N, C-alpha and C positions, 0 to 999 in steps of 0.2 A: 466490405463497412462502406457507407455510402458518404463521398466525400467532407459534405457540411458534418460530417461524427466522427471522422478523424481525431482531430484535438481531442473532442471527446473524452474518445476511448485512449486516447495516451494521457491523459492529465487532469478529467473530471472524473469518470466512471472508477479507476484505480482507486481514489482517496474513498468512495465508499466502499468498496470491497475491503481496503485494510481496516476500516472503522468496525462494520462485521466480523473482518477476521479476527479482530482484537476482542468483538463481544462476544464470540460466539467460542474463541478456547478458554475465554473467563467461565462461561456456562461451562463447558467440557469439563473442565478443572476443578470446576466446584461442586461435581455429581458425585453422589457417592457410590462410586463402581468397584465392584464386589473382586477384582483384581485388574491389574495394572495394566495388562495387554493390550487389554481394549482402548486402554486412554493414548496407550503407546500408538497403538494403532491408526487411530482416527487422528493422532499427532502428526505421524510421520506420511497418511494422506494430504493433512494440510499442509504440512511442508512440502510436499512432490509438487502439490497442484500449485501452490503459490510460486514457487521456482520457475514452473511451467509458466505461470500467468505473468511472471515479471519477464520474461524473453518475448512472450506476445505481445506487452506494455513496450518493451527495448525497440519492435520492430515498426508497432503504429507510431512513436514517439520519430522516427527516423523516415518515415515516410510522408508526415502528416506536413502538410504546409503552411498554417495558418500562421504560424508561430517558429521562431527561432530558439529552439533549448538553450541556456546557458549550461554551464559547469554545476551552479545549487540546484537545477532544474535536473538535470541525471542524479546529481546525489539525493535529493530528498524524493525522485519519484521510481526511481530503480536502485539506485546503489542501496542506501537503507531499507526498502522493503527486504530485496534481496537476503543482507545482513538477516533481516529477521525473520524470514522463511528458510534460509538456511540454518537458523539457531534450534527453531523448532524442528525443522527435520532432524538434526542432529541430537537434541533432547531426546526424540523418539525413540531413540535407538540405546542412549544411556538411564532411559525412565526403569528398567526393568534392573539393571546390575546396581546402578548410583541413583537412586532417584531425589534425594538430596539437590545435586548440582545441577541435574536437570529440570527441576522444576524453576531452579532462579532463572537459567537460560530461557524457560517459557515467558517469566515472568518477564524478563527484561524486554524481549523478543514482543512482547504484549504490549507493555510500556510505549517502546520504539514506535507499534502502529499506531496509539494514539498519538504522540508527538508527532508523527508524519502525517498524519489526518490533519491534526490542527492545522500544521504549518501551513501545507498543501491549499486547505480549506482557506485559509489566511491569504496564501500566495493568489489565488485565483480569484477572491473576491476585491484584491486593490487593484491587481489588472486589468481584469474586468471594469472597474470605475475608474481608473487611468485612460484607458483603451475609450471608455463610453466619455468621459469628460474631455478627452482631444476631438474627437467626433462631434461632441454638441458645440466646440468651441469653433470647429469649422464652420459649421451650420451659422452660426450666427455674424460668426468675419462674413458670411454669403449675403445675409440680409440686407 
């Protein structure tokens, strides 16, 4: 990843991925599957893939140099998404034997993805506005 894209890969792209996963899981659960093992398999792959993706996001976050993340950033950009992906992974195993709690876990994880996406999008917008505002103020001071 290029140096200029490190921060985007740590903070921007994952937000879009989480929104996409929430939409995909909603579509997946809404489909009229002939058997639960099909859904369980796909949910398991989504959960496992998401867990691996969060490991990559953690590495990107640690290596990017444009922004020093604080605890709130670690919570919303890594810990909560990891909880959601882990929940989907666990629910995939429960789906065949105990579908009711499994579907509640999937629903909770999906809603958490939406809240994560909304929070992180808002956080990014406000950060960019503050940084741009400070840069504009410095430019005006130099005139």
